[in-house]
VODOMI-613804 format. One record per residue (C-alpha): residue in three letters; chain; x, y, z. Coordinates in Angstrom, 3 decimals. Each point is the difference from the previous one (the first is absolute). Layout:
<atom><aa>ALA</aa><ch>A</ch><x>X</x><y>Y</y><z>Z</z></atom>
...
This chain:
<atom><aa>MET</aa><ch>A</ch><x>-31.106</x><y>-14.854</y><z>95.040</z></atom>
<atom><aa>LEU</aa><ch>A</ch><x>-2.706</x><y>-2.620</y><z>-0.274</z></atom>
<atom><aa>VAL</aa><ch>A</ch><x>-1.600</x><y>-0.485</y><z>-3.402</z></atom>
<atom><aa>LEU</aa><ch>A</ch><x>-2.895</x><y>-2.352</y><z>-0.557</z></atom>
<atom><aa>VAL</aa><ch>A</ch><x>0.191</x><y>-1.481</y><z>-3.501</z></atom>
<atom><aa>SER</aa><ch>A</ch><x>-2.963</x><y>-1.751</y><z>-1.567</z></atom>
<atom><aa>TYR</aa><ch>A</ch><x>-0.421</x><y>-1.343</y><z>-3.483</z></atom>
<atom><aa>ASP</aa><ch>A</ch><x>-2.460</x><y>-1.714</y><z>-2.282</z></atom>
<atom><aa>VAL</aa><ch>A</ch><x>1.617</x><y>-1.809</y><z>-2.926</z></atom>
<atom><aa>SER</aa><ch>A</ch><x>-1.952</x><y>-1.594</y><z>-2.825</z></atom>
<atom><aa>THR</aa><ch>A</ch><x>0.799</x><y>-3.719</y><z>-0.097</z></atom>
<atom><aa>ILE</aa><ch>A</ch><x>-2.113</x><y>-1.075</y><z>-2.967</z></atom>
<atom><aa>ASN</aa><ch>A</ch><x>3.115</x><y>-0.893</y><z>-1.976</z></atom>
<atom><aa>LYS</aa><ch>A</ch><x>3.503</x><y>-1.323</y><z>0.638</z></atom>
<atom><aa>SER</aa><ch>A</ch><x>1.659</x><y>3.417</y><z>-0.234</z></atom>
<atom><aa>GLY</aa><ch>A</ch><x>-2.374</x><y>1.344</y><z>2.681</z></atom>
<atom><aa>ARG</aa><ch>A</ch><x>0.838</x><y>-2.872</y><z>2.325</z></atom>
<atom><aa>ARG</aa><ch>A</ch><x>3.717</x><y>0.749</y><z>-0.520</z></atom>
<atom><aa>ARG</aa><ch>A</ch><x>-0.590</x><y>3.700</y><z>0.761</z></atom>
<atom><aa>LEU</aa><ch>A</ch><x>-1.871</x><y>-0.948</y><z>3.159</z></atom>
<atom><aa>ALA</aa><ch>A</ch><x>2.896</x><y>-2.170</y><z>1.183</z></atom>
<atom><aa>ARG</aa><ch>A</ch><x>2.568</x><y>2.708</y><z>-0.779</z></atom>
<atom><aa>ILE</aa><ch>A</ch><x>-1.967</x><y>2.734</y><z>1.735</z></atom>
<atom><aa>ALA</aa><ch>A</ch><x>-0.554</x><y>-2.201</y><z>3.064</z></atom>
<atom><aa>LYS</aa><ch>A</ch><x>3.711</x><y>-0.887</y><z>0.141</z></atom>
<atom><aa>THR</aa><ch>A</ch><x>0.975</x><y>3.667</y><z>-0.276</z></atom>
<atom><aa>CYS</aa><ch>A</ch><x>-2.365</x><y>0.850</y><z>2.852</z></atom>
<atom><aa>LEU</aa><ch>A</ch><x>1.351</x><y>-2.866</y><z>2.122</z></atom>
<atom><aa>ASN</aa><ch>A</ch><x>3.503</x><y>1.430</y><z>-0.476</z></atom>
<atom><aa>HIS</aa><ch>A</ch><x>-1.137</x><y>3.266</y><z>1.600</z></atom>
<atom><aa>GLY</aa><ch>A</ch><x>-2.639</x><y>-0.933</y><z>2.549</z></atom>
<atom><aa>GLN</aa><ch>A</ch><x>-2.316</x><y>-2.581</y><z>1.438</z></atom>
<atom><aa>ARG</aa><ch>A</ch><x>-3.230</x><y>-1.385</y><z>-1.412</z></atom>
<atom><aa>VAL</aa><ch>A</ch><x>-3.004</x><y>0.835</y><z>2.184</z></atom>
<atom><aa>GLN</aa><ch>A</ch><x>-2.715</x><y>-1.082</y><z>-2.452</z></atom>
<atom><aa>ASN</aa><ch>A</ch><x>0.192</x><y>-1.879</y><z>-3.315</z></atom>
<atom><aa>SER</aa><ch>A</ch><x>0.842</x><y>3.087</y><z>-2.051</z></atom>
<atom><aa>VAL</aa><ch>A</ch><x>0.846</x><y>2.466</y><z>2.773</z></atom>
<atom><aa>PHE</aa><ch>A</ch><x>3.445</x><y>0.689</y><z>1.455</z></atom>
<atom><aa>GLU</aa><ch>A</ch><x>1.250</x><y>2.186</y><z>2.833</z></atom>
<atom><aa>CYS</aa><ch>A</ch><x>3.359</x><y>1.435</y><z>-1.029</z></atom>
<atom><aa>LEU</aa><ch>A</ch><x>2.231</x><y>1.899</y><z>2.406</z></atom>
<atom><aa>VAL</aa><ch>A</ch><x>2.367</x><y>1.881</y><z>-2.313</z></atom>
<atom><aa>GLU</aa><ch>A</ch><x>2.238</x><y>3.026</y><z>-0.140</z></atom>
<atom><aa>PRO</aa><ch>A</ch><x>-0.845</x><y>2.625</y><z>-2.656</z></atom>
<atom><aa>ALA</aa><ch>A</ch><x>2.826</x><y>-1.101</y><z>-2.335</z></atom>
<atom><aa>GLN</aa><ch>A</ch><x>-1.056</x><y>-3.656</y><z>0.323</z></atom>
<atom><aa>TRP</aa><ch>A</ch><x>-3.593</x><y>0.999</y><z>-0.686</z></atom>
<atom><aa>ALA</aa><ch>A</ch><x>0.949</x><y>1.813</y><z>-3.204</z></atom>
<atom><aa>ALA</aa><ch>A</ch><x>1.767</x><y>-3.083</y><z>-1.392</z></atom>
<atom><aa>PHE</aa><ch>A</ch><x>-2.716</x><y>-2.395</y><z>1.228</z></atom>
<atom><aa>ARG</aa><ch>A</ch><x>-2.786</x><y>2.127</y><z>-1.512</z></atom>
<atom><aa>ALA</aa><ch>A</ch><x>1.854</x><y>0.295</y><z>-3.308</z></atom>
<atom><aa>GLU</aa><ch>A</ch><x>0.396</x><y>-3.787</y><z>-0.141</z></atom>
<atom><aa>LEU</aa><ch>A</ch><x>-3.713</x><y>-0.594</y><z>0.655</z></atom>
<atom><aa>LEU</aa><ch>A</ch><x>-0.982</x><y>2.546</y><z>-2.629</z></atom>
<atom><aa>ARG</aa><ch>A</ch><x>2.336</x><y>-1.715</y><z>-2.461</z></atom>
<atom><aa>LEU</aa><ch>A</ch><x>-1.506</x><y>-3.437</y><z>0.697</z></atom>
<atom><aa>TYR</aa><ch>A</ch><x>-3.732</x><y>0.691</y><z>-0.108</z></atom>
<atom><aa>LYS</aa><ch>A</ch><x>-2.104</x><y>0.438</y><z>-3.133</z></atom>
<atom><aa>PRO</aa><ch>A</ch><x>-2.186</x><y>3.114</y><z>0.454</z></atom>
<atom><aa>GLU</aa><ch>A</ch><x>-2.628</x><y>-1.127</y><z>-2.509</z></atom>
<atom><aa>GLU</aa><ch>A</ch><x>-0.691</x><y>-3.169</y><z>2.012</z></atom>
<atom><aa>ASP</aa><ch>A</ch><x>1.376</x><y>0.416</y><z>3.533</z></atom>
<atom><aa>SER</aa><ch>A</ch><x>-0.197</x><y>2.485</y><z>2.835</z></atom>
<atom><aa>LEU</aa><ch>A</ch><x>2.353</x><y>1.091</y><z>2.769</z></atom>
<atom><aa>ARG</aa><ch>A</ch><x>-0.924</x><y>2.018</y><z>3.085</z></atom>
<atom><aa>PHE</aa><ch>A</ch><x>2.413</x><y>1.589</y><z>2.465</z></atom>
<atom><aa>TYR</aa><ch>A</ch><x>-1.076</x><y>1.259</y><z>3.429</z></atom>
<atom><aa>PHE</aa><ch>A</ch><x>2.535</x><y>2.141</y><z>1.851</z></atom>
<atom><aa>LEU</aa><ch>A</ch><x>-0.264</x><y>-0.412</y><z>3.756</z></atom>
<atom><aa>GLY</aa><ch>A</ch><x>3.206</x><y>1.896</y><z>0.727</z></atom>
<atom><aa>LYS</aa><ch>A</ch><x>2.423</x><y>-0.331</y><z>2.898</z></atom>
<atom><aa>ASN</aa><ch>A</ch><x>-2.614</x><y>0.043</y><z>2.775</z></atom>
<atom><aa>TRP</aa><ch>A</ch><x>-1.963</x><y>-2.885</y><z>-1.449</z></atom>
<atom><aa>GLU</aa><ch>A</ch><x>-0.437</x><y>-2.123</y><z>3.143</z></atom>
<atom><aa>GLY</aa><ch>A</ch><x>-3.010</x><y>1.962</y><z>1.230</z></atom>
<atom><aa>LYS</aa><ch>A</ch><x>-1.591</x><y>-0.191</y><z>-3.447</z></atom>
<atom><aa>VAL</aa><ch>A</ch><x>-0.037</x><y>-3.797</y><z>-0.378</z></atom>
<atom><aa>GLU</aa><ch>A</ch><x>-2.521</x><y>-2.131</y><z>1.831</z></atom>
<atom><aa>HIS</aa><ch>A</ch><x>-0.236</x><y>-3.767</y><z>-0.469</z></atom>
<atom><aa>HIS</aa><ch>A</ch><x>-2.690</x><y>-2.481</y><z>1.045</z></atom>
<atom><aa>GLY</aa><ch>A</ch><x>-0.319</x><y>-3.717</y><z>-0.646</z></atom>
<atom><aa>ALA</aa><ch>A</ch><x>2.336</x><y>-2.690</y><z>-1.242</z></atom>
<atom><aa>LYS</aa><ch>A</ch><x>3.472</x><y>0.443</y><z>-1.442</z></atom>
<atom><aa>ASP</aa><ch>A</ch><x>1.297</x><y>2.636</y><z>2.384</z></atom>
<atom><aa>THR</aa><ch>A</ch><x>3.034</x><y>1.689</y><z>-1.506</z></atom>
<atom><aa>PRO</aa><ch>A</ch><x>3.285</x><y>0.653</y><z>1.829</z></atom>
<atom><aa>ASN</aa><ch>A</ch><x>1.313</x><y>3.472</y><z>0.714</z></atom>
<atom><aa>LEU</aa><ch>A</ch><x>1.884</x><y>1.160</y><z>-3.090</z></atom>
<atom><aa>GLU</aa><ch>A</ch><x>2.468</x><y>2.031</y><z>2.044</z></atom>
<atom><aa>SER</aa><ch>A</ch><x>1.101</x><y>-2.805</y><z>2.322</z></atom>
<atom><aa>GLY</aa><ch>A</ch><x>2.933</x><y>-0.787</y><z>-2.294</z></atom>
<atom><aa>VAL</aa><ch>A</ch><x>-0.629</x><y>-3.747</y><z>0.251</z></atom>
<atom><aa>LEU</aa><ch>A</ch><x>-2.270</x><y>-1.858</y><z>-2.381</z></atom>
<atom><aa>ILE</aa><ch>A</ch><x>0.108</x><y>-3.783</y><z>0.026</z></atom>
<atom><aa>VAL</aa><ch>A</ch><x>-1.668</x><y>-1.735</y><z>-2.914</z></atom>
């Protein structure tokens, strides 16, 4: 299933900047960045449960926010992109960085 993960992390102090880096790294381990704080993550349900739990452990609810958008298995017809930074097909199996 495709899950779109977005976050807003307060970076007014050093601990916030560390949280931001940790959340971004966790998202990079599960998907690809499509905007500064937005990731497309193609995950199986069990992977999603662990990934979500890790994000919820890392963020600070009084200062940060997380949003999850579930696009499901038939996501390709639900995503439309225009402009720079075209993203590769997540299901191609090959991602060269």
